PDB file with SEQRES, HELIX, SHEET and CRYST1 records, atoms N, CA, C and O in Angstrom:
SEQRES   1 A   90  UNK UNK UNK UNK UNK UNK UNK UNK UNK UNK UNK UNK UNK          
SEQRES   2 A   90  UNK UNK UNK UNK UNK UNK UNK UNK UNK UNK UNK UNK UNK          
SEQRES   3 A   90  UNK UNK UNK UNK UNK UNK UNK UNK UNK UNK UNK UNK UNK          
SEQRES   4 A   90  UNK UNK UNK UNK UNK UNK UNK UNK UNK UNK UNK UNK UNK          
SEQRES   5 A   90  UNK UNK UNK UNK UNK UNK UNK UNK UNK UNK UNK UNK UNK          
SEQRES   6 A   90  UNK UNK UNK UNK UNK UNK UNK UNK UNK UNK UNK UNK UNK          
SEQRES   7 A   90  UNK UNK UNK UNK UNK UNK UNK UNK UNK UNK UNK UNK              
HELIX    1 AA1 UNK A    8  UNK A   18  1                                  11    
HELIX    2 AA2 UNK A   32  UNK A   40  1                                   9    
HELIX    3 AA3 UNK A   42  UNK A   45  1                                   4    
HELIX    4 AA4 UNK A   70  UNK A   73  1                                   4    
HELIX    5 AA5 UNK A   76  UNK A   88  1                                  13    
SHEET    1 AA1 2 UNK A  24  UNK A  27  0                                        
SHEET    2 AA1 2 UNK A  50  UNK A  53  1                                        
CRYST1    1.000    1.000    1.000  90.00  90.00  90.00 P 1           1          
ATOM      1  N   UNK A   1      79.119  93.011  78.692  1.00  0.00           N  
ATOM      2  CA  UNK A   1      79.014  93.417  77.317  1.00  0.00           C  
ATOM      3  C   UNK A   1      78.002  92.541  76.591  1.00  0.00           C  
ATOM      4  O   UNK A   1      77.827  91.365  76.908  1.00  0.00           O  
ATOM      5  N   UNK A   2      77.361  93.129  75.634  1.00  0.00           N  
ATOM      6  CA  UNK A   2      76.433  92.382  74.787  1.00  0.00           C  
ATOM      7  C   UNK A   2      77.111  92.033  73.471  1.00  0.00           C  
ATOM      8  O   UNK A   2      78.018  92.736  73.026  1.00  0.00           O  
ATOM      9  N   UNK A   3      76.669  90.951  72.855  1.00  0.00           N  
ATOM     10  CA  UNK A   3      77.237  90.602  71.552  1.00  0.00           C  
ATOM     11  C   UNK A   3      76.944  91.700  70.527  1.00  0.00           C  
ATOM     12  O   UNK A   3      75.899  92.350  70.569  1.00  0.00           O  
ATOM     13  N   UNK A   4      77.882  91.888  69.616  1.00  0.00           N  
ATOM     14  CA  UNK A   4      77.673  92.828  68.526  1.00  0.00           C  
ATOM     15  C   UNK A   4      76.651  92.234  67.559  1.00  0.00           C  
ATOM     16  O   UNK A   4      76.586  91.016  67.395  1.00  0.00           O  
ATOM     17  N   UNK A   5      75.866  93.078  66.928  1.00  0.00           N  
ATOM     18  CA  UNK A   5      74.901  92.551  65.948  1.00  0.00           C  
ATOM     19  C   UNK A   5      75.619  92.089  64.682  1.00  0.00           C  
ATOM     20  O   UNK A   5      76.695  92.588  64.353  1.00  0.00           O  
ATOM     21  N   UNK A   6      75.028  91.151  63.990  1.00  0.00           N  
ATOM     22  CA  UNK A   6      75.570  90.690  62.719  1.00  0.00           C  
ATOM     23  C   UNK A   6      76.490  89.504  62.868  1.00  0.00           C  
ATOM     24  O   UNK A   6      76.936  89.169  63.965  1.00  0.00           O  
ATOM     25  N   UNK A   7      76.764  88.881  61.750  1.00  0.00           N  
ATOM     26  CA  UNK A   7      77.632  87.711  61.707  1.00  0.00           C  
ATOM     27  C   UNK A   7      79.068  88.160  61.467  1.00  0.00           C  
ATOM     28  O   UNK A   7      79.299  89.145  60.766  1.00  0.00           O  
ATOM     29  N   UNK A   8      80.024  87.456  62.038  1.00  0.00           N  
ATOM     30  CA  UNK A   8      81.434  87.813  61.916  1.00  0.00           C  
ATOM     31  C   UNK A   8      81.880  87.908  60.457  1.00  0.00           C  
ATOM     32  O   UNK A   8      82.672  88.784  60.109  1.00  0.00           O  
ATOM     33  N   UNK A   9      81.383  87.020  59.608  1.00  0.00           N  
ATOM     34  CA  UNK A   9      81.758  87.046  58.195  1.00  0.00           C  
ATOM     35  C   UNK A   9      81.344  88.365  57.552  1.00  0.00           C  
ATOM     36  O   UNK A   9      82.110  88.963  56.797  1.00  0.00           O  
ATOM     37  N   UNK A  10      80.135  88.811  57.854  1.00  0.00           N  
ATOM     38  CA  UNK A  10      79.665  90.075  57.288  1.00  0.00           C  
ATOM     39  C   UNK A  10      80.456  91.265  57.824  1.00  0.00           C  
ATOM     40  O   UNK A  10      80.690  92.230  57.096  1.00  0.00           O  
ATOM     41  N   UNK A  11      80.860  91.208  59.066  1.00  0.00           N  
ATOM     42  CA  UNK A  11      81.674  92.282  59.650  1.00  0.00           C  
ATOM     43  C   UNK A  11      83.034  92.325  58.954  1.00  0.00           C  
ATOM     44  O   UNK A  11      83.515  93.403  58.606  1.00  0.00           O  
ATOM     45  N   UNK A  12      83.653  91.171  58.750  1.00  0.00           N  
ATOM     46  CA  UNK A  12      84.940  91.106  58.048  1.00  0.00           C  
ATOM     47  C   UNK A  12      84.805  91.718  56.661  1.00  0.00           C  
ATOM     48  O   UNK A  12      85.605  92.567  56.266  1.00  0.00           O  
ATOM     49  N   UNK A  13      83.793  91.285  55.928  1.00  0.00           N  
ATOM     50  CA  UNK A  13      83.604  91.783  54.561  1.00  0.00           C  
ATOM     51  C   UNK A  13      83.333  93.284  54.537  1.00  0.00           C  
ATOM     52  O   UNK A  13      83.822  93.994  53.658  1.00  0.00           O  
ATOM     53  N   UNK A  14      82.565  93.756  55.487  1.00  0.00           N  
ATOM     54  CA  UNK A  14      82.265  95.189  55.563  1.00  0.00           C  
ATOM     55  C   UNK A  14      83.535  96.007  55.842  1.00  0.00           C  
ATOM     56  O   UNK A  14      83.767  97.043  55.219  1.00  0.00           O  
ATOM     57  N   UNK A  15      84.344  95.530  56.780  1.00  0.00           N  
ATOM     58  CA  UNK A  15      85.594  96.232  57.102  1.00  0.00           C  
ATOM     59  C   UNK A  15      86.545  96.269  55.904  1.00  0.00           C  
ATOM     60  O   UNK A  15      87.190  97.286  55.648  1.00  0.00           O  
ATOM     61  N   UNK A  16      86.627  95.167  55.181  1.00  0.00           N  
ATOM     62  CA  UNK A  16      87.509  95.112  54.016  1.00  0.00           C  
ATOM     63  C   UNK A  16      86.998  96.048  52.923  1.00  0.00           C  
ATOM     64  O   UNK A  16      87.785  96.763  52.303  1.00  0.00           O  
ATOM     65  N   UNK A  17      85.687  96.048  52.681  1.00  0.00           N  
ATOM     66  CA  UNK A  17      85.108  96.936  51.660  1.00  0.00           C  
ATOM     67  C   UNK A  17      85.347  98.407  51.998  1.00  0.00           C  
ATOM     68  O   UNK A  17      85.616  99.214  51.108  1.00  0.00           O  
ATOM     69  N   UNK A  18      85.251  98.751  53.259  1.00  0.00           N  
ATOM     70  CA  UNK A  18      85.425 100.149  53.676  1.00  0.00           C  
ATOM     71  C   UNK A  18      86.891 100.571  53.733  1.00  0.00           C  
ATOM     72  O   UNK A  18      87.189 101.764  53.779  1.00  0.00           O  
ATOM     73  N   UNK A  19      87.810  99.599  53.730  1.00  0.00           N  
ATOM     74  CA  UNK A  19      89.244  99.886  53.856  1.00  0.00           C  
ATOM     75  C   UNK A  19      90.057  99.040  52.875  1.00  0.00           C  
ATOM     76  O   UNK A  19      90.936  98.290  53.300  1.00  0.00           O  
ATOM     77  N   UNK A  20      89.788  99.145  51.588  1.00  0.00           N  
ATOM     78  CA  UNK A  20      90.473  98.269  50.618  1.00  0.00           C  
ATOM     79  C   UNK A  20      91.988  98.472  50.633  1.00  0.00           C  
ATOM     80  O   UNK A  20      92.493  99.594  50.651  1.00  0.00           O  
ATOM     81  N   UNK A  21      92.690  97.339  50.624  1.00  0.00           N  
ATOM     82  CA  UNK A  21      94.146  97.377  50.604  1.00  0.00           C  
ATOM     83  C   UNK A  21      94.802  97.731  51.919  1.00  0.00           C  
ATOM     84  O   UNK A  21      96.028  97.820  51.997  1.00  0.00           O  
ATOM     85  N   UNK A  22      94.003  97.934  52.955  1.00  0.00           N  
ATOM     86  CA  UNK A  22      94.551  98.339  54.254  1.00  0.00           C  
ATOM     87  C   UNK A  22      94.435  97.269  55.333  1.00  0.00           C  
ATOM     88  O   UNK A  22      95.168  97.315  56.321  1.00  0.00           O  
ATOM     89  N   UNK A  23      93.544  96.323  55.168  1.00  0.00           N  
ATOM     90  CA  UNK A  23      93.270  95.337  56.219  1.00  0.00           C  
ATOM     91  C   UNK A  23      94.291  94.200  56.155  1.00  0.00           C  
ATOM     92  O   UNK A  23      94.480  93.571  55.114  1.00  0.00           O  
ATOM     93  N   UNK A  24      94.941  93.952  57.289  1.00  0.00           N  
ATOM     94  CA  UNK A  24      95.824  92.812  57.456  1.00  0.00           C  
ATOM     95  C   UNK A  24      95.187  91.914  58.509  1.00  0.00           C  
ATOM     96  O   UNK A  24      94.930  92.345  59.632  1.00  0.00           O  
ATOM     97  N   UNK A  25      94.938  90.680  58.141  1.00  0.00           N  
ATOM     98  CA  UNK A  25      94.279  89.735  59.039  1.00  0.00           C  
ATOM     99  C   UNK A  25      95.340  88.831  59.664  1.00  0.00           C  
ATOM    100  O   UNK A  25      96.180  88.266  58.963  1.00  0.00           O  
ATOM    101  N   UNK A  26      95.291  88.701  60.988  1.00  0.00           N  
ATOM    102  CA  UNK A  26      96.188  87.813  61.713  1.00  0.00           C  
ATOM    103  C   UNK A  26      95.329  86.736  62.352  1.00  0.00           C  
ATOM    104  O   UNK A  26      94.522  87.027  63.234  1.00  0.00           O  
ATOM    105  N   UNK A  27      95.494  85.505  61.917  1.00  0.00           N  
ATOM    106  CA  UNK A  27      94.684  84.413  62.460  1.00  0.00           C  
ATOM    107  C   UNK A  27      95.475  83.712  63.554  1.00  0.00           C  
ATOM    108  O   UNK A  27      96.585  83.229  63.326  1.00  0.00           O  
ATOM    109  N   UNK A  28      94.890  83.664  64.742  1.00  0.00           N  
ATOM    110  CA  UNK A  28      95.531  82.971  65.861  1.00  0.00           C  
ATOM    111  C   UNK A  28      94.658  81.841  66.372  1.00  0.00           C  
ATOM    112  O   UNK A  28      94.868  81.325  67.470  1.00  0.00           O  
ATOM    113  N   UNK A  29      93.680  81.462  65.570  1.00  0.00           N  
ATOM    114  CA  UNK A  29      92.770  80.372  65.898  1.00  0.00           C  
ATOM    115  C   UNK A  29      92.253  79.769  64.608  1.00  0.00           C  
ATOM    116  O   UNK A  29      92.759  80.094  63.534  1.00  0.00           O  
ATOM    117  N   UNK A  30      91.261  78.903  64.685  1.00  0.00           N  
ATOM    118  CA  UNK A  30      90.675  78.326  63.478  1.00  0.00           C  
ATOM    119  C   UNK A  30      90.189  79.427  62.523  1.00  0.00           C  
ATOM    120  O   UNK A  30      89.760  80.494  62.962  1.00  0.00           O  
ATOM    121  N   UNK A  31      90.262  79.157  61.230  1.00  0.00           N  
ATOM    122  CA  UNK A  31      90.002  80.194  60.215  1.00  0.00           C  
ATOM    123  C   UNK A  31      88.650  80.027  59.526  1.00  0.00           C  
ATOM    124  O   UNK A  31      88.492  80.419  58.370  1.00  0.00           O  
ATOM    125  N   UNK A  32      87.691  79.458  60.217  1.00  0.00           N  
ATOM    126  CA  UNK A  32      86.374  79.196  59.637  1.00  0.00           C  
ATOM    127  C   UNK A  32      85.750  80.453  59.040  1.00  0.00           C  
ATOM    128  O   UNK A  32      85.270  80.415  57.907  1.00  0.00           O  
ATOM    129  N   UNK A  33      85.746  81.559  59.769  1.00  0.00           N  
ATOM    130  CA  UNK A  33      85.111  82.777  59.270  1.00  0.00           C  
ATOM    131  C   UNK A  33      85.865  83.394  58.097  1.00  0.00           C  
ATOM    132  O   UNK A  33      85.253  84.016  57.228  1.00  0.00           O  
ATOM    133  N   UNK A  34      87.176  83.231  58.062  1.00  0.00           N  
ATOM    134  CA  UNK A  34      87.949  83.724  56.924  1.00  0.00           C  
ATOM    135  C   UNK A  34      87.575  82.931  55.674  1.00  0.00           C  
ATOM    136  O   UNK A  34      87.343  83.513  54.615  1.00  0.00           O  
ATOM    137  N   UNK A  35      87.518  81.617  55.796  1.00  0.00           N  
ATOM    138  CA  UNK A  35      87.136  80.769  54.659  1.00  0.00           C  
ATOM    139  C   UNK A  35      85.721  81.091  54.184  1.00  0.00           C  
ATOM    140  O   UNK A  35      85.469  81.155  52.981  1.00  0.00           O  
ATOM    141  N   UNK A  36      84.806  81.291  55.114  1.00  0.00           N  
ATOM    142  CA  UNK A  36      83.435  81.630  54.724  1.00  0.00           C  
ATOM    143  C   UNK A  36      83.381  82.979  54.007  1.00  0.00           C  
ATOM    144  O   UNK A  36      82.612  83.153  53.061  1.00  0.00           O  
ATOM    145  N   UNK A  37      84.191  83.925  54.454  1.00  0.00           N  
ATOM    146  CA  UNK A  37      84.240  85.229  53.786  1.00  0.00           C  
ATOM    147  C   UNK A  37      84.792  85.079  52.371  1.00  0.00           C  
ATOM    148  O   UNK A  37      84.298  85.722  51.445  1.00  0.00           O  
ATOM    149  N   UNK A  38      85.802  84.246  52.196  1.00  0.00           N  
ATOM    150  CA  UNK A  38      86.373  84.000  50.868  1.00  0.00           C  
ATOM    151  C   UNK A  38      85.320  83.381  49.955  1.00  0.00           C  
ATOM    152  O   UNK A  38      85.173  83.796  48.805  1.00  0.00           O  
ATOM    153  N   UNK A  39      84.588  82.394  50.461  1.00  0.00           N  
ATOM    154  CA  UNK A  39      83.568  81.740  49.644  1.00  0.00           C  
ATOM    155  C   UNK A  39      82.394  82.665  49.339  1.00  0.00           C  
ATOM    156  O   UNK A  39      81.825  82.605  48.249  1.00  0.00           O  
ATOM    157  N   UNK A  40      82.032  83.513  50.286  1.00  0.00           N  
ATOM    158  CA  UNK A  40      80.884  84.403  50.110  1.00  0.00           C  
ATOM    159  C   UNK A  40      81.196  85.558  49.170  1.00  0.00           C  
ATOM    160  O   UNK A  40      80.362  85.923  48.341  1.00  0.00           O  
ATOM    161  N   UNK A  41      82.385  86.138  49.287  1.00  0.00           N  
ATOM    162  CA  UNK A  41      82.711  87.330  48.493  1.00  0.00           C  
ATOM    163  C   UNK A  41      84.202  87.366  48.159  1.00  0.00           C  
ATOM    164  O   UNK A  41      84.944  88.176  48.714  1.00  0.00           O  
ATOM    165  N   UNK A  42      84.641  86.489  47.253  1.00  0.00           N  
ATOM    166  CA  UNK A  42      86.067  86.457  46.925  1.00  0.00           C  
ATOM    167  C   UNK A  42      86.580  87.784  46.368  1.00  0.00           C  
ATOM    168  O   UNK A  42      87.739  88.139  46.584  1.00  0.00           O  
ATOM    169  N   UNK A  43      85.727  88.517  45.656  1.00  0.00           N  
ATOM    170  CA  UNK A  43      86.155  89.805  45.106  1.00  0.00           C  
ATOM    171  C   UNK A  43      86.452  90.817  46.209  1.00  0.00           C  
ATOM    172  O   UNK A  43      87.327  91.669  46.059  1.00  0.00           O  
ATOM    173  N   UNK A  44      85.727  90.719  47.306  1.00  0.00           N  
ATOM    174  CA  UNK A  44      86.008  91.586  48.450  1.00  0.00           C  
ATOM    175  C   UNK A  44      87.272  91.140  49.157  1.00  0.00           C  
ATOM    176  O   UNK A  44      88.099  91.975  49.525  1.00  0.00           O  
ATOM    177  N   UNK A  45      87.437  89.845  49.355  1.00  0.00           N  
ATOM    178  CA  UNK A  45      88.621  89.345  50.059  1.00  0.00           C  
ATOM    179  C   UNK A  45      89.905  89.584  49.264  1.00  0.00           C  
ATOM    180  O   UNK A  45      90.994  89.565  49.838  1.00  0.00           O  
ATOM    181  N   UNK A  46      89.794  89.809  47.950  1.00  0.00           N  
ATOM    182  CA  UNK A  46      90.965  90.193  47.160  1.00  0.00           C  
ATOM    183  C   UNK A  46      91.499  91.553  47.583  1.00  0.00           C  
ATOM    184  O   UNK A  46      92.629  91.902  47.239  1.00  0.00           O  
ATOM    185  N   UNK A  47      90.715  92.323  48.317  1.00  0.00           N  
ATOM    186  CA  UNK A  47      91.118  93.652  48.774  1.00  0.00           C  
ATOM    187  C   UNK A  47      91.846  93.619  50.116  1.00  0.00           C  
ATOM    188  O   UNK A  47      92.263  94.661  50.621  1.00  0.00           O  
ATOM    189  N   UNK A  48      92.003  92.426  50.697  1.00  0.00           N  
ATOM    190  CA  UNK A  48      92.757  92.270  51.944  1.00  0.00           C  
ATOM    191  C   UNK A  48      94.237  92.432  51.626  1.00  0.00           C  
ATOM    192  O   UNK A  48      94.733  91.831  50.673  1.00  0.00           O  
ATOM    193  N   UNK A  49      94.940  93.231  52.405  1.00  0.00           N  
ATOM    194  CA  UNK A  49      96.367  93.467  52.167  1.00  0.00           C  
ATOM    195  C   UNK A  49      97.178  92.199  52.401  1.00  0.00           C  
ATOM    196  O   UNK A  49      97.989  91.821  51.556  1.00  0.00           O  
ATOM    197  N   UNK A  50      96.969  91.535  53.547  1.00  0.00           N  
ATOM    198  CA  UNK A  50      97.715  90.330  53.904  1.00  0.00           C  
ATOM    199  C   UNK A  50      96.900  89.493  54.877  1.00  0.00           C  
ATOM    200  O   UNK A  50      96.067  90.004  55.624  1.00  0.00           O  
ATOM    201  N   UNK A  51      97.164  88.195  54.846  1.00  0.00           N  
ATOM    202  CA  UNK A  51      96.639  87.288  55.867  1.00  0.00           C  
ATOM    203  C   UNK A  51      97.841  86.558  56.460  1.00  0.00           C  
ATOM    204  O   UNK A  51      98.578  85.876  55.748  1.00  0.00           O  
ATOM    205  N   UNK A  52      98.029  86.708  57.757  1.00  0.00           N  
ATOM    206  CA  UNK A  52      99.081  85.997  58.481  1.00  0.00           C  
ATOM    207  C   UNK A  52      98.406  84.912  59.300  1.00  0.00           C  
ATOM    208  O   UNK A  52      97.335  85.130  59.868  1.00  0.00           O  
ATOM    209  N   UNK A  53      99.032  83.742  59.360  1.00  0.00           N  
ATOM    210  CA  UNK A  53      98.371  82.644  60.050  1.00  0.00           C  
ATOM    211  C   UNK A  53      99.313  81.894  60.981  1.00  0.00           C  
ATOM    212  O   UNK A  53     100.516  81.794  60.740  1.00  0.00           O  
ATOM    213  N   UNK A  54      98.732  81.377  62.038  1.00  0.00           N  
ATOM    214  CA  UNK A  54      99.438  80.491  62.950  1.00  0.00           C  
ATOM    215  C   UNK A  54      98.735  79.153  62.822  1.00  0.00           C  
ATOM    216  O   UNK A  54      97.639  78.969  63.352  1.00  0.00           O  
ATOM    217  N   UNK A  55      99.360  78.220  62.119  1.00  0.00           N  
ATOM    218  CA  UNK A  55      98.631  76.979  61.939  1.00  0.00           C  
ATOM    219  C   UNK A  55      99.362  75.881  61.221  1.00  0.00           C  
ATOM    220  O   UNK A  55      98.733  75.131  60.475  1.00  0.00           O  
ATOM    221  N   UNK A  56     100.644  75.743  61.403  1.00  0.00           N  
ATOM    222  CA  UNK A  56     101.328  74.645  60.745  1.00  0.00           C  
ATOM    223  C   UNK A  56     102.249  73.919  61.714  1.00  0.00           C  
ATOM    224  O   UNK A  56     102.796  74.515  62.642  1.00  0.00           O  
ATOM    225  N   UNK A  57     102.405  72.654  61.486  1.00  0.00           N  
ATOM    226  CA  UNK A  57     103.363  71.859  62.249  1.00  0.00           C  
ATOM    227  C   UNK A  57     104.421  71.324  61.294  1.00  0.00           C  
ATOM    228  O   UNK A  57     105.017  70.278  61.547  1.00  0.00           O  
ATOM    229  N   UNK A  58     104.653  72.031  60.212  1.00  0.00           N  
ATOM    230  CA  UNK A  58     105.541  71.569  59.157  1.00  0.00           C  
ATOM    231  C   UNK A  58     106.993  71.380  59.547  1.00  0.00           C  
ATOM    232  O   UNK A  58     107.726  70.683  58.846  1.00  0.00           O  
ATOM    233  N   UNK A  59     107.430  71.980  60.647  1.00  0.00           N  
ATOM    234  CA  UNK A  59     108.829  71.880  61.031  1.00  0.00           C  
ATOM    235  C   UNK A  59     109.033  71.080  62.315  1.00  0.00           C  
ATOM    236  O   UNK A  59     110.096  71.153  62.932  1.00  0.00           O  
ATOM    237  N   UNK A  60     108.038  70.334  62.709  1.00  0.00           N  
ATOM    238  CA  UNK A  60     108.166  69.542  63.923  1.00  0.00           C  
ATOM    239  C   UNK A  60     106.825  68.933  64.287  1.00  0.00           C  
ATOM    240  O   UNK A  60     105.875  68.964  63.504  1.00  0.00           O  
ATOM    241  N   UNK A  61     106.768  68.394  65.457  1.00  0.00           N  
ATOM    242  CA  UNK A  61     105.535  67.735  65.908  1.00  0.00           C  
ATOM    243  C   UNK A  61     104.416  68.747  66.095  1.00  0.00           C  
ATOM    244  O   UNK A  61     104.653  69.892  66.480  1.00  0.00           O  
ATOM    245  N   UNK A  62     103.190  68.305  65.816  1.00  0.00           N  
ATOM    246  CA  UNK A  62     102.027  69.154  66.043  1.00  0.00           C  
ATOM    247  C   UNK A  62     101.675  69.211  67.513  1.00  0.00           C  
ATOM    248  O   UNK A  62     102.194  68.434  68.314  1.00  0.00           O  
ATOM    249  N   UNK A  63     100.790  70.134  67.870  1.00  0.00           N  
ATOM    250  CA  UNK A  63     100.395  70.227  69.272  1.00  0.00           C  
ATOM    251  C   UNK A  63      99.057  69.525  69.543  1.00  0.00           C  
ATOM    252  O   UNK A  63      98.571  69.523  70.674  1.00  0.00           O  
ATOM    253  N   UNK A  64      98.469  68.933  68.504  1.00  0.00           N  
ATOM    254  CA  UNK A  64      97.206  68.206  68.668  1.00  0.00           C  
ATOM    255  C   UNK A  64      97.354  66.747  68.264  1.00  0.00           C  
ATOM    256  O   UNK A  64      96.854  65.857  68.952  1.00  0.00           O  
ATOM    257  N   UNK A  65      98.032  66.499  67.164  1.00  0.00           N  
ATOM    258  CA  UNK A  65      98.396  65.147  66.736  1.00  0.00           C  
ATOM    259  C   UNK A  65      99.876  65.206  66.377  1.00  0.00           C  
ATOM    260  O   UNK A  65     100.465  66.287  66.371  1.00  0.00           O  
ATOM    261  N   UNK A  66     100.483  64.069  66.079  1.00  0.00           N  
ATOM    262  CA  UNK A  66     101.914  64.111  65.722  1.00  0.00           C  
ATOM    263  C   UNK A  66     102.241  65.022  64.532  1.00  0.00           C  
ATOM    264  O   UNK A  66     103.377  65.479  64.402  1.00  0.00           O  
ATOM    265  N   UNK A  67     101.257  65.290  63.665  1.00  0.00           N  
ATOM    266  CA  UNK A  67     101.531  66.110  62.482  1.00  0.00           C  
ATOM    267  C   UNK A  67     100.572  67.279  62.318  1.00  0.00           C  
ATOM    268  O   UNK A  67     100.589  67.929  61.272  1.00  0.00           O  
ATOM    269  N   UNK A  68      99.749  67.568  63.295  1.00  0.00           N  
ATOM    270  CA  UNK A  68      98.742  68.605  63.114  1.00  0.00           C  
ATOM    271  C   UNK A  68      98.729  69.609  64.256  1.00  0.00           C  
ATOM    272  O   UNK A  68      98.795  69.248  65.431  1.00  0.00           O  
ATOM    273  N   UNK A  69      98.643  70.864  63.881  1.00  0.00           N  
ATOM    274  CA  UNK A  69      98.494  71.963  64.826  1.00  0.00           C  
ATOM    275  C   UNK A  69      97.000  72.181  65.053  1.00  0.00           C  
ATOM    276  O   UNK A  69      96.206  71.966  64.137  1.00  0.00           O  
ATOM    277  N   UNK A  70      96.607  72.594  66.232  1.00  0.00           N  
ATOM    278  CA  UNK A  70      95.200  72.706  66.618  1.00  0.00           C  
ATOM    279  C   UNK A  70      94.364  73.517  65.635  1.00  0.00           C  
ATOM    280  O   UNK A  70      93.287  73.074  65.234  1.00  0.00           O  
ATOM    281  N   UNK A  71      94.840  74.701  65.240  1.00  0.00           N  
ATOM    282  CA  UNK A  71      94.034  75.591  64.404  1.00  0.00           C  
ATOM    283  C   UNK A  71      93.706  74.984  63.047  1.00  0.00           C  
ATOM    284  O   UNK A  71      92.662  75.287  62.470  1.00  0.00           O  
ATOM    285  N   UNK A  72      94.576  74.139  62.538  1.00  0.00           N  
ATOM    286  CA  UNK A  72      94.310  73.438  61.286  1.00  0.00           C  
ATOM    287  C   UNK A  72      93.438  72.214  61.555  1.00  0.00           C  
ATOM    288  O   UNK A  72      92.497  71.939  60.810  1.00  0.00           O  
ATOM    289  N   UNK A  73      93.749  71.497  62.604  1.00  0.00           N  
ATOM    290  CA  UNK A  73      93.062  70.236  62.921  1.00  0.00           C  
ATOM    291  C   UNK A  73      91.556  70.416  63.085  1.00  0.00           C  
ATOM    292  O   UNK A  73      90.780  69.596  62.596  1.00  0.00           O  
ATOM    293  N   UNK A  74      91.140  71.472  63.765  1.00  0.00           N  
ATOM    294  CA  UNK A  74      89.717  71.629  64.068  1.00  0.00           C  
ATOM    295  C   UNK A  74      88.889  72.074  62.867  1.00  0.00           C  
ATOM    296  O   UNK A  74      87.671  71.895  62.870  1.00  0.00           O  
ATOM    297  N   UNK A  75      89.518  72.653  61.835  1.00  0.00           N  
ATOM    298  CA  UNK A  75      88.794  73.009  60.610  1.00  0.00           C  
ATOM    299  C   UNK A  75      89.761  73.013  59.434  1.00  0.00           C  
ATOM    300  O   UNK A  75      90.086  74.059  58.871  1.00  0.00           O  
ATOM    301  N   UNK A  76      90.210  71.812  59.082  1.00  0.00           N  
ATOM    302  CA  UNK A  76      91.192  71.664  58.004  1.00  0.00           C  
ATOM    303  C   UNK A  76      90.632  72.139  56.663  1.00  0.00           C  
ATOM    304  O   UNK A  76      91.375  72.666  55.835  1.00  0.00           O  
ATOM    305  N   UNK A  77      89.347  71.958  56.447  1.00  0.00           N  
ATOM    306  CA  UNK A  77      88.747  72.403  55.184  1.00  0.00           C  
ATOM    307  C   UNK A  77      88.843  73.924  55.046  1.00  0.00           C  
ATOM    308  O   UNK A  77      89.173  74.435  53.976  1.00  0.00           O  
ATOM    309  N   UNK A  78      88.558  74.636  56.119  1.00  0.00           N  
ATOM    310  CA  UNK A  78      88.655  76.102  56.083  1.00  0.00           C  
ATOM    311  C   UNK A  78      90.095  76.535  55.853  1.00  0.00           C  
ATOM    312  O   UNK A  78      90.353  77.464  55.087  1.00  0.00           O  
ATOM    313  N   UNK A  79      91.028  75.871  56.509  1.00  0.00           N  
ATOM    314  CA  UNK A  79      92.438  76.219  56.334  1.00  0.00           C  
ATOM    315  C   UNK A  79      92.869  75.991  54.891  1.00  0.00           C  
ATOM    316  O   UNK A  79      93.616  76.789  54.325  1.00  0.00           O  
ATOM    317  N   UNK A  80      92.394  74.894  54.297  1.00  0.00           N  
ATOM    318  CA  UNK A  80      92.711  74.597  52.910  1.00  0.00           C  
ATOM    319  C   UNK A  80      92.162  75.679  51.973  1.00  0.00           C  
ATOM    320  O   UNK A  80      92.842  76.095  51.035  1.00  0.00           O  
ATOM    321  N   UNK A  81      90.948  76.123  52.228  1.00  0.00           N  
ATOM    322  CA  UNK A  81      90.350  77.196  51.419  1.00  0.00           C  
ATOM    323  C   UNK A  81      91.197  78.454  51.527  1.00  0.00           C  
ATOM    324  O   UNK A  81      91.494  79.088  50.515  1.00  0.00           O  
ATOM    325  N   UNK A  82      91.587  78.820  52.738  1.00  0.00           N  
ATOM    326  CA  UNK A  82      92.371  80.039  52.933  1.00  0.00           C  
ATOM    327  C   UNK A  82      93.732  79.931  52.258  1.00  0.00           C  
ATOM    328  O   UNK A  82      94.162  80.873  51.593  1.00  0.00           O  
ATOM    329  N   UNK A  83      94.413  78.808  52.415  1.00  0.00           N  
ATOM    330  CA  UNK A  83      95.736  78.648  51.826  1.00  0.00           C  
ATOM    331  C   UNK A  83      95.639  78.622  50.303  1.00  0.00           C  
ATOM    332  O   UNK A  83      96.450  79.254  49.626  1.00  0.00           O  
ATOM    333  N   UNK A  84      94.675  77.912  49.760  1.00  0.00           N  
ATOM    334  CA  UNK A  84      94.491  77.874  48.306  1.00  0.00           C  
ATOM    335  C   UNK A  84      94.188  79.257  47.761  1.00  0.00           C  
ATOM    336  O   UNK A  84      94.719  79.650  46.722  1.00  0.00           O  
ATOM    337  N   UNK A  85      93.348  79.986  48.449  1.00  0.00           N  
ATOM    338  CA  UNK A  85      92.986  81.352  48.043  1.00  0.00           C  
ATOM    339  C   UNK A  85      94.201  82.256  48.058  1.00  0.00           C  
ATOM    340  O   UNK A  85      94.405  83.050  47.140  1.00  0.00           O  
ATOM    341  N   UNK A  86      95.005  82.137  49.097  1.00  0.00           N  
ATOM    342  CA  UNK A  86      96.140  83.058  49.236  1.00  0.00           C  
ATOM    343  C   UNK A  86      97.204  82.791  48.170  1.00  0.00           C  
ATOM    344  O   UNK A  86      97.979  83.689  47.841  1.00  0.00           O  
ATOM    345  N   UNK A  87      97.254  81.581  47.631  1.00  0.00           N  
ATOM    346  CA  UNK A  87      98.239  81.270  46.594  1.00  0.00           C  
ATOM    347  C   UNK A  87      97.771  81.709  45.215  1.00  0.00           C  
ATOM    348  O   UNK A  87      98.559  82.205  44.409  1.00  0.00           O  
ATOM    349  N   UNK A  88      96.469  81.521  44.949  1.00  0.00           N  
ATOM    350  CA  UNK A  88      95.997  81.785  43.590  1.00  0.00           C  
ATOM    351  C   UNK A  88      95.068  82.972  43.487  1.00  0.00           C  
ATOM    352  O   UNK A  88      94.912  83.552  42.413  1.00  0.00           O  
ATOM    353  N   UNK A  89      94.450  83.341  44.596  1.00  0.00           N  
ATOM    354  CA  UNK A  89      93.465  84.425  44.552  1.00  0.00           C  
ATOM    355  C   UNK A  89      92.236  83.999  43.771  1.00  0.00           C  
ATOM    356  O   UNK A  89      92.227  82.942  43.140  1.00  0.00           O  
ATOM    357  N   UNK A  90      91.211  84.816  43.814  1.00  0.00           N  
ATOM    358  CA  UNK A  90      89.986  84.555  43.053  1.00  0.00           C  
ATOM    359  C   UNK A  90      89.727  85.716  42.143  1.00  0.00           C  
ATOM    360  O   UNK A  90      88.742  85.713  41.404  1.00  0.00           O  
TER     361      UNK A  90                                                      
END                                                                             
């Protein structure tokens, strides 16, 4: 297979614009592209129905450090952007 053209952030934004209120995002890895999409077009990301995430060690030991889960550890800034956005919206 060949790589798809375009950047992942633009694909996310395009899918959300074409399907407002229908897109549910499930993050099972670092959320860098989600954070970039929020920063690039917060008005578009407001049209996302839900974002589900796997990325906390709040109830026990982390899998990367004693208090950190891998998906947060590798891009904590992106995770912070996503969590802040999901609480307050833009």
